[in-house]
N, C-alpha and C positions, 0 to 999 in steps of 0.2 A: 504493500500500500504506500509506503514511504517513497519507493522508487517511482511509482506511477505519479504521485503528487509532484515529485521533483521534475519529472519529464514534462508534465503539464505546465509547470511554472516556467521552465526553460523555453518551451515552445510558444506559449501565449504571452509571456511577459513583454517581449518587444513590440507586440502588435499595435498597441495604442500609439506609439510614436510614429509608426509608418503612415497613419492616416493624415498626418500633418506634412508629409513629405511630397516630393514632386513625382508621384507615380500616377499613371492613368488608371482607368477603371479595371482594365484587364490585369494590370500589374498588381493592383490591390487584391483582386480575386486570387491571383497566384500566391501571394503572401498568405492569405487566409487559408488556402488549400494546403499549403505546406504545413502550416500549424495543425490543420485537421489530420494530416497523415503522419504527424511526427512520431507518435508512439510506434507505428508500424515501421517507420524508418529506423528507429533505434533497435527494434527487434531484429530487423534484417542485418544491421551492423553487428549485433551480438552473434547472430547465426553464422555469418561468414568468418568472423574473427575466431570463433570456436572450432573451425576446421583448420587443422594444420595444413599449410600449403607451401612449405619450403620448396624452392625451385626444383630440387631433386625428388620430391615426393609427388610423382606424377599423378597418382590416384587422388591425392589431396587437392592438387591444382584442378583436376577435372571435376572434383566434387564441388568446389566453389563455382566453377563454370556452370554446373548443372543448377545450382541455386539461382544464379543470375539468369540463366535461360528460363527457368520457371517464372521469374518475376517479370522479365522483359516481354515474354510472350503474352502476359496478362495486359500489357499496355500497347499492344499492336505492333510489336517488333517481330521480325523474322530472326531467328537465332541459328547459329551454326558453330561447330567446333572445327577449327582449322588445324589439321594435323601437320606436323613438321617431319622432315625426312628422318629416317631411323638413326642416321649418324649424328643428328643433333642431340639425341638422347634426352629430350624434354617432352613435356606433356602436350604442348600445343597452345592455341589461343582461343579465346571466346570473342565472338563477333555478333552484334545485334544491329539490324538495319531496318530502316523504313525509307521509302522513296517518294518524292514529290517534285513539283515544278515551281514552287514559290520560295522566295527568300534565299539566303546564303546556305550552301550545302556544308554541313558541319561534320568534322571528323574528331571525335572525342576519344581521348587516349588515357588508358589506365593500365594497371597490371594486378593480377590476382595471386601472384607468387610472393613469398616473403623470404628474408634471409634465414628464418628460423626453421631448420630442418627437423625431420621427424624424430631424430635421436637426441635432440636438445630438450632441456626442461621446458615443459609447456606452460604458457601463461594464458588463461582464458580471459574473456571480457569480464572486467571487474570494475565496479565503481570505487574510486578512491576517496572522493569527497563530492560535494554538490556540483562541482564544475569539471571534474577530471575523471576519466576512466583509463584503464590500461588493458593491454592485450596484444598478442603478436600481430604485427602489421596494422595496428590501430590507426596510425597516421600515414604509414608508408606501406601500402596505400589503400587498404580496404575502406578506410574512412572516405577517401576520395572517390572510390568506386561507388559506394553507397550514395554519396552526394550526387553523383551524375544521375543515378537511377531516380533519386527523389525529385530532382529537378524535372526530368523527363516525364515522370509519372504525373506531376502536377500539370504540366503543359498538355499532356495527352488527355487527362480527365476533364480538362476545360476546353477541349477541342482545338487547342492552339498548336498542335503538331500536324494537323490535317494538311495534306499536300506539301509537306516539308521533307527534305532529305537530311537524315541524320545517320551516321554510322558510329557505333560504339565499338572500340577495339581494345579489349583488355588482354594484355600479354600474359603468357604463362611462364615466361623465363626472363623477365627484366632484370632480376637481381643476379642471375647467373645464366647467361646465354651460352648454350652449347656451341653455336656457330652462327653469329649474326648474319653472315652472308646468305645463309640458307633460311634461317628462321624469320628474317625480316622482309623477305621478298614479297609475300602476299600483302603485308602491312603497307609497304611502299607503293605497290601497284594500286591498291584500293584508294590510297590517299589522293592519287592523281585526278580522280573524278569529283573532288571536293573543293571548296573555296577557302576554308579556314580550319586550322588545327588548334585544338584546345587540350592542354595536358593537365591532369589532376594530381600531380605529385604534391607533396606536403606544402600547404600554404604557410607563409611567414606572417601570419596574422592578417588583419584587415587592410593594412596600409602599404603592402608591397606586392608586386606581381613580377613574374619572370618573363623578360623579353629576350634573354640570351642565356645560354648555358655552355659551359666548357665541355669539350669532348674528352673521351678517355681512350687511351691505347695502352698496350702492355709492352714490356721489353724483358728479354732474358740476356744476361751477361754471363759468358763462360770464359774462364781463364785457365791457363795451364802453366805448369812450371816443371822444373827438372827435379824429380824426387831424389833426394840425397841426404847425407848426414847434416844435421842442423849446425854443426860446428863450422861448416863452410858457407853458411848463408851470407849473402852480399858479395861473395867472392866470384872470381871469373868463372869457375867451374860450376858451382851450385846456383848462382844467380839469386833471385829474390823469391821465387816460389809463387804459386797461384794466389794465395791469400793476400800477400803484399800487392800483387798486381791488381787484384780486384779492389783492394782498399784505395790504391792510387787513383784508379779510374773513378770510383765513387766520390772521392774528395775533389777531383778536378771537375766532375759534373757540378758539384756544389759551388766551387769557386767561379766557374764560368757562367753558370745559368741561374743560380739562386737569386731571387729578387726581381726577375723579369715579370712584369705585370701579367697576370692570368696563367702563368706557366708554373706547374709544379711537377716534380718527378720524385717518386718515393720508392726507395728500395724496401720491399716488404719482407723479403726473406734472403738470408745469406747462409750458405753452407759450404764448407771447405775442408780439405784434408788430403790424405793419400788416395782415398776412394770415396766418391759421393754418389748419392742417388736422390732424385727428387720426383715425387708424383705431383704433377701440377694440378690435377683435378682435386685431390684430397688435401694438398698442401703439406703432406707428410714428407720428411726427408731423413736421410741417414748419412752419417759420415764416419769414416774410419781414419784415424790419425794418431800420431804420437808427438809429444813435445820435442822429440829429438829428430823429427823427420821434416824436411822442407816440403811443403804441401805441393802435391801434383795437380790437384783439381780444385776449382771453386765455381759455384753457380750462384748468381744473384738474380732474383726476379723482382720486378717493380712495375709501377704504372706511370704514365705520362699524361698530364691533363693540360688542355690548351684551348685557346679561342681562335678558331680559324685554321684552315689547312696550312696557310703560310707559316704561322707560328709553329705548328707541329713539325713541318718539314725542316724548318731552320734549326729547331732544337735537335732533331734527329741527326742532321748533318754535323752539328757540333759534337754530339755524343760519339758519332762514328770517328770523327777526327781524334778525339781524346783516346778512344779505345785503341787506335792504331799506333800510339806512341808507347810501345812496350818497354818495361824494365828488362834488364839483361836476363837471358835464359827463360823468358816467359812469352806467352802468346795470349791473344784474346779475340773474341768475336762477340758482337751484339746482334740480336734478332728482335725486330719490332713486329707487333701484331696490332691490327686495327680492331677496336671494339665498337665504340660509339662516336660518331662525328660530333662536331660542335654545332650549336644553334647561334647564328650570328644575330646581332641586334639591328634589325632592318627598320627602315622607315615604316613599313607596313605593320610590323610588330608594335612599334610605338603608337601607331594610330589605333590599334586594337586596345592598347593599354589606356589610351585616352577615352575610349568608349567605356571600358570598365570603370575608369575613374568617375565618369559622369553618372553611371549607374550607382556607384557607391555614394556619391554626393547627394543624388536624388533620394536615396534611402536614409540619409542621415548617418551614414557609417564612416564618414571622413574621407579624406583624400587618399588615392592609391597612386604610388609612384613606382616606376620601373626599378627593379632591384639591381644590385651589383652582380654582373655575370660571375665574378670570382667567388661569390658566396654560394653558388649552387653547383652540384656535381652533374655528371652526365645523366641523360634521360632519353627515352625512346622518341620523344618528339623531334629530337635532332635528326633522326633518320629521314624525316619529311620536311625539314626546315628549309631546304632549297626548293621545295615544291610548293609549299603553302605558307602564308603568313600565320603566325600563331602566338599564343601565350601559354605559359605553364605556371605551376604553383597555384592552381585554382582549387586544390583539394582541401582536406581537413587540416587543421592546425594541431600541433602537439609538440612533444619533446622526446628525445631519446631514441630516435629512429635507429634501427639495426642493433639495439641493445636490450638486454633484459629490463623490463619495466617501461618499455615504450608506451607513451600516453597519447591520448586524444583530448583536445580541449572541447568539452561538451557544452561549455557556455557559449563559445563562438560558433559551434557547429550549425545550429539552426539558421543563424544569420548568413553564414557562408553559403548554405544551400539556397537561401532566398536571393542573395546577390547573384549567384550563378544562374538561377532560374530567370531573373530579369535580364541578365546578359544574353542568355540563349533566346529569350523572347524577342529582344530588340534586334539581334543578329539575323533572326529568321523572318522578320517582317518584310 
């Protein structure tokens, strides 16, 4: 009973202020309808959070997809499950569509997988206090997925999606993509028939929206040395060994590139010795070595984050140059892998941000400003950023994404749904 009362307060509390704001009759009705549906919205949020859907838990990801299929079919969407090639080794993606001839064609992006795999301790949806709940993927990004559905449900039930084109694309492997080249092909192809892309990754409160995001790529550094007695290290015969060579390279990366705006490069794992092995899928490594042996092998893996292809390629060129300047009796090579491209801050994106800002002002929620690209990581909207103008960071707000105790701000959640709904309404008129 206490929880129901709390939900009603959160849902209906802001309603009285909206009547005084600059919303038309249709928009006022949408606000009221979201309040009417809010208990069902929270119930759906709890249901999907309580299904483990770590990226590698293929059945769990599909189960979340089935829940959304059930709900989207109720509001007039056709749904399907997009399978990915077997070598990707992921569950696939959920897609819901409806087609029409009026207004802008919208491509709405989310993901239903989380970083919390099935073998990790499970955290169900739990109220922490009157304004905060926790649960795996609460803000990253099942809250955003449910927000999308709640907005579209209100629009549908009031007949405001009639003859409109909307595609909802919820990825099943955003947090750990098996092979982006393969698993994003359908996503990119479908985006081409739309006008605007909107991403529902975690919101940074009411007053910031994402017009640009950095891209992410990976790198692997392998060094080798001459295995010999440690008493000869630095000498002409033994040289410096693989670990010193890897350390030199990492330090020169830092000296040459650290501090460049929007560019980061993080070595996430370092293993070295006389014999090493690294499983890049699990992240587990082994090393055999002794203090009196000059290391024969070292492997370092890391990521590279950037804004724009030019910055990425310039950084890679400098890193290759550094790798090539080997210490005596050592060798090294670096391999780069592309993961997610960057989303550039275009004029069209800023224009969309201005539209959202006007919605927020008309609702009395305050000004919305474009956020700093350096503050956001990579996201799937970047795969279509060269095709469509877009915004991201339109989802639920909260703290602690990717960590135990991840939260969702339930005080802001109703108003974020309402703002998004008015945005969709105006874009599709």
